[in-house]
Every structure is written in structure tokens, then in C-alpha cells.
N, C-alpha and C positions, 0 to 999 in steps of 0.2 A: 485397396485403401491402406496407406501407411499407418504405422502404429500410433504416431503422434496425432495424426488426424482423427483416428478412431477414439483415442483417449480424450482428446479435446472435445469431441462430440459427446462423449459420455459425461464429461464434467458439465457441459451446457445442459444436458438432459437432467442431471442432478439439480442444477440451479432452477430449471423450469419446474421440476417437481416440488422443490422446496418452496418456491414462491407460490405455486398453486395451493400447497398445503396450508398456507397462512393467508390466502386470498390477497396476495400482493401481485402487482403487475410484473410480468416476466421480465420486462425491460428495466425494472427498478434496481436490479442487481447486476453489476458488471464484473467481468472476470479479469483479474490481473494474473498473468502467467509468470510464475516465479522460476526464473531460468538460471539461478546461481549454480555454478560449477558445471553448467551444461555448455556444449560447444555452440559456436555460431550456426553450424549446420542444423542443429535442433531448433534453434530460434527461427531460422529461415523456413523450416518445415511447418512450424506453427503459424508463421506469417503467411505462408502460401495457403494455409487453411483458413485465413481470415482474422487471426489474432493480431492485435495491434499494440496492446499494453503489456509491457514486460517489466518485471521487478528483479532487481539485482541487490545483493547484500554487500559485495566487496568492490570497493571503488576501482582499483586498478584493473581487475578482471572485467568489470563492466566497461571501462573506457576502451579496452582492447576490442570488445564486441561492438560497441557503438561505432568505433572507427571502421571496423571491418565490414559492417552492414550499412554504413551511411548511404552509399550510392544505390545498393540493390534493394534496400528496404527503407525508402526515404520517409515514410509516414509512421514509423514506430514511435511510440511514446515511452520514454524510459523513466522508470521509477527507482529511486534509491530507497530501499526498505530496511537496510542494515544500519548499525551504529556509524555515526559520522564523527571523526576527530577534527578538531579545529584546523589542523595543518593540511586537510584535504578539502576544505570548503571551496577553495577557488576552482579547482578542477571540476568539482561537482556542479558549482554554479554555472560553469561554462558548457556543460554537456547534458545535464539532465533536464527533464520536463517537470518532474515531481520529486520532492524529498518527503518521505512519510515518517521519518524517524527523528524529527526535531523535538527535543525535550529540554533544551536550555536556550535562554535568550541570546547568549553569546554566539551560539551556532547560527541562529536566525539572523543576527546582526551581520555576521560575516557573509552569509549567503546573499543577503540583500546588497551589501556593499560591493560584492564581487560579481554580481550578476551583470553580464554585459548589457549595455543600454540598447544594443541592436537586437536583443532577444526578447521574446515575450516574458511577462512576469513568471517567476518560478512558483509553482504550486506547492503549498506546504500543508502537511498534516502533522498535528501534534501527537506524539506517541505518549499514551497514558499507561502508567503502571497500575492497571485496574486490579491486579491481584496483590498489590503491595508487597511483592517479593523483594527482599533487601538487595539481591544481586542482579535485579532485572532493570534494564533501561526503561525510561519513561518518567514523565512528571506525575506526581501523586495527584489524585483527584482534587484534593483541597487547594492545590497550588495551580491548577489548570486555569481558572478564570484570569488570574493576574498575567500568566504567560500568554494566554490568548490575546488579551487586550494589548500587550506590548508588541506582539508579533503583527497584529492587525494594522499597527501604525507604521510599519516599515515599508519603505518604497521598494519596488521591484519584486515584492512577494505578494502572493494571494493566499490568504488563510482559507483552505478548502475543507478541512475537517479534522477528524480524529482517527488515530490508528492504535490498535492494541494487540498484544499477544497474551491471551489469558493463560492462566495457570495450566500446565500440562497435568491433567487429572482425569481419572475415569469416573469421578463423582459428577454425574450429570446435573445434579441440583446445584452444586457449587459452581460449576461452569456457567450454568444458566443465570445464576444470581450475579456473577461478574459481568456477563454480557448485558443483562438488563440494566445494571448500574451504568455501564458505558452508554447504553442507549439513552438513558435518562439525562446523562451529562450532555450528550449531543443534542437532545431535544430542547434542553434549556438554552444552549448556546446558539443554535442555528438561527433563531429569530433575531439575535443580536448582531450577527455577522452575515450579511446578505450573500457572501461568497461561499458560505459553508454548505456543502451538499454531499460530502463524502464521509461515510462511516466504514472504515476499512478494517474488517475483522472476519475471521473464518478462514480455515485452511482445508487441506485435503480431508482431514479426519473429522472436522466439526462444522463444515459449511452449512449443513441443514439447520443446526441449532442457531448458528450465527444469523442466518437469513430470518429465522423465526423471531430473533431478537433485534431486528432492524438493520442489519448490515446492508450497505449499498454496494460494497465491493468485497469479493472474496479473493484471497491470495493463494493460488493453488500451484504447486510445483510437482510433487511426486505423482499425483494422479494424472498429470499430463506427460511428464518427461521420464518417469520412472525414478528409482532410488537415486539419491544424491551421489555424485561422483566424489571420490576422495580429492 
């Protein structure tokens, strides 16, 4: 059994244990494999093991992989999870299935306008700066309702949920408080927008806490592919 296959299974086992611990359905949490800086061969190995959802941070690196794998891995779903500049919205709108890092209406408007009519709607998550760190991307919680309402009206986009990167801290109480606040935001908004079904939070180091706090999708890279390449 190859290493990526083994590590992918270990992550699935962690998700299953985490959902069982809080009496959630094991299928209520999905795995997004974060493949940034990793070669196409590693993605292909994870694909062969059954993984279909992959997250990338850097646009041009991702486009190279999307094109390289298009014919041999035709049913991959590609997620942009890193910051998106306005001058790269067109190529993202033309190649990705999801963008999880939308925190400005301008970016959403450009993605909607540039999404090819021949493609399905582009799935959008709004990135929330739940820790309110001044240098972190994301809309502040108090500004989220207005942004969500505006994005939901755009054609060619589907508002699917919220994404966050909580504060990097060893203080479990602080982390849990941030995750619970995010869950409360999601729970208030989901009844308003029928397409909202995704709360994307939790990574290699904190997926168990995230699952306990309502995450429906964990974004895991290191635990699957090993340490990030330079």
C-alpha cells in the first residue's frame, strides 16, 4: 500500500472517529485534500485511492495541474482556497468548480461575469475572518450578512457556505470559541439561502475540534501528502 493511500485512510479514520464522538453521521463531513505545492503525481495517487476533491492555493500552479490531469482524472473537483486577486478571476472562473476564499463583492461580481455560460454555476464559499486578525483575509462577521445577500443575487454563482481559517493557537478554549461562533453564523444563514450546505473549517491539526463544532468539510494537506514543498 503506497504512503498517500495509507495516510488518506488514516485521515478518513480520524474523521469517522470525530463524527462518532459527537454522534454525527460519518457521511456528514467531507474531505478536501489540499494539494498545494504537491506534484500532479501525488494528486493522481490520491485520485486512484478514491479522493475526488482537491484544494489549491496558488492560481497558476493549480491551472498547470488542472490541465495536466484533465484527461486522466476527468471527475476531479477543483477548489481554490487561497487569496484571489481581481486580475486572476477570469482564469479561475474558467477552470475551477469552487472558490472558497471570496471575501469581497468585487471578486464575486467578476467571477460571475466571467464564468462561461457553457459551464455549471461556480460554487462559492465566503471566507470569514472569525478571529478578527488585522492581517488575515476574510469578511468580518458583522459584514457577512450584507455580503452574502449580494453574492446570492449574482448569476452564474451558487452560494454554498462559509470558510474560515481560525487563529493559529494552542489555546483550545479560544479556538473552540471561534469555531462555535462560525457555526452560529452558518446556522443563522443556512435557512435563508437554500443552497448553503458547506461549513469548511478544520485542518490536519484541528479537524476533530472542527467536526465537534459543526464542520461539514475539513481541508487536509500535510496529513495526506506530507510536509509542504518549498
